N, C-alpha and C positions, 0 to 999 in steps of 0.2 A: 504493499500499499503505500501510496507517496502522498505526504501530507504537505501544502505549501504554507509557510511563514513569510507574511508581509514585512519588510522594513519599511517603516516612515522616517523621514529626518525627525528625530528625535525618538527613535525606540531606543530602548533600555535592555529590554529582556527578547530580543528576537533571538540570539544565540542560545541561549537558556532553554527556548522552545522548542529551538530545533534538537538541541541534545535530549530535552524530554521526549521527543518524538524517535529519537533513535533508541534511547533506553527501552522504550515501549516495545521496540519493534518493527518500526515501520522506517521509511525513507525520507528526511524531511528535504523541501526544496525550497529554496531562498527565491522569494519572491519581490518586486522592486514597486515600490509606490505608483511610479510615475508611467508604468506600463501597462498595457492593456490585454496580457498574456497570462493567465492561472496554468500555461504548460501542462493542460491535462490532468492536476491534480485530483486526488479524489476527497481531499477533504482542506479545509482551510484555517488557518489561526492568525488571527489580530493580535499582536503582541502585545505588552505593557511598555510605558514610558510618558514621555511628554511630547506628543507630536506638535510640530509646526501650527500656529494657532490657536494652541491652547488658552494663550491669553485673552482671546476672546471668548470663549466659551469649548471647556474640554470637548475636542474631538470634532468639533463642529467644521473647521475647514479640512481637515485632514478627511472627514466624510466624503469629500467631493474630489480626492484625490483619483487618477484616472481607473485605478485599478477597483476602485470601489466600484463602479459599473459593472464589472466583471463579477465581482464578488455579488451582488445583488442580483444579478441575473441567477449565479450559479445556485444561490440560496433558495430561489423560487424554482428551481429543478430538483431541488431536495438534497443537495450538495452539504455537509455537515459544515457548520462554520463556528469558530469558538471565537470569542472576543473577551481579552482578559485585560481587566483593569482599562488603560486607555483605549485598548480594542473594545471593550464593553462600552465605551463613553461614544467610540464611533458609530457602533452597532447601532445606539441608541438614537444617534443624530440621522443615521442612514434610513430610521425606522424599520430597520429589521428586527428589533425588538422592542416592546413598549419601555414608557419612562424616561426619564431624564436625569441627571446629574447637575447637584449643584456643589457648593463649598462645603467641607464637613463641617456638621453643628457648630464643633467647638473653635472652628477658624484655625485648627492646627495641621501639620501633616502629619500621619500615623503611620507607625512601624510596628507591627505584632504577628504574632502567630494566633490565628484568628482560630475559634472553634464555631463549626457552622453544623447545621442538621441537613441532609438532604432530604426534599421535600417532593422530589418529582425523578422516580431512576428510571424513566420511560424515554428520555431523551438521548440522540445520537451519542451524546459525551457521558451519559450516566448510568449507562447499563449495568456495569460494572459493580455499582450500587445496590444496596437495598433500601426502598424509602424509609426515613427514619435512624439511617446510619449518622454517626456523629462524627465528624471529621476535624482535622487542624489543618489549614493551609495557609503559609505567610501570606500577608497583606502590606501594603505600603501605598498611600495615594492621600491627597490634599483635597480632592474635588469627588469623593466617592458616595456622596450622600444621595441616594435613589429615590426620587420625586415623581408622583404620578397624580392626577387628580382624582376626586374619588371614584367616580364612575369607572375609570381604568382601572386604579386597585382594585375596585370589588370584582370587574372582570377578569383581570388576570388572577386573582385567587380563585375565582369559581372554576377558570378554565383547567386550573392544574399549571400555569405559566409561570410560577413561581418554584425556583429548582433548589435554591438554597436561602436558609435564613440563619442569621447570625445568632449563636447561643451565648450566654452567660454575659456577653457585655454588646452593645451596639456602637460600634466604635466611630461610626460617623454620621449617625441621625439619621440614618435611612428609615423611609416609613416602612412599618409592618417589618421591620427588623430584616429587609430583603438583602440578599447577598448576591442574587442571582438569577435572571431570569429566562426563559424562552420565547421564541415564536410558538405560533399556535402549532405546526406541525412538528415541533421538536427536534429540528434540523441544525436549529441555529440557537446557539446558549452564550450569552454573556454574564461573567460575574466579575465582580471587584478583588479578590484575593487571588494569589499566583499559583496554580496548581504545579506549574514546571519547575518551582522552588522547592518542591516536596516529590521528588520521583527516585532519589537515591540516598541511601543509607550515609549517614556522615554529613550530610550536607542540607538534611530537613528540620523541622521542627524538632523540638525535645519531645520525648514520650516518657511513659514509666520505663520501660524499658533499657532505654539508653538516651544521651544527649545525641541530639541532631540526627536522629534514628527516622524519624516521621517519613512515610512515602504515599500517604493519603491522595497525594496528587496523580500519581501514576496511573489510577485507574481512571481518571478522565482521559488518559491517551489509550489505556487498554480498552475502554469503552468503543471507542469509535473505530479501532480497529478491530475489534472483535465482530460490530456490526457490518464491517466491511468483508470478512472472511466468510461471515454465514450468509450472505446477501446472495 
């Protein structure tokens, strides 16, 4: 399986995402934001960072990058797309997932290992989980507060589009403790925490077993690979 990872000016975690794809057993394909070619990849990742134009609104300008028209078309055909942090903001700005993002409620950049609950294990990126699983994934953001109007919140809650929810502490003031959402079809998922930073023992969050041993993020990539293999 070939999974494309798009680099935007300001991307910080594109190489990390490529490494996570490789660890999970797929082939990472480096893509460039200024191209109109997804190179026939089987899935796409929009990685985290601070894309150009974020000073206006996070992800707003990058969502109009040339390659995003290809991402929108691919998503419409059912190609799995994952947006991580800044990538989640781009997905929201491109209207591929519901909601929007504003400055963290406490007005501070936050960096922490974040506990979350899996609310929907039926998306292209979560089938390796069970609904109700509690996982720990690193996060780092300044504009991570998920917001939506009351009607949208009611709709996505009712349709099962909330994929992850913060536990123990809401780190950025996101409404309904929402950490990640999907489109209706479930092939497009966006979340603020960074699963690519929890895929390899020795480099992930601390666990009761050992320091830096958490690998909960690996299941994101195994999920999409598993769906491709069984398709």
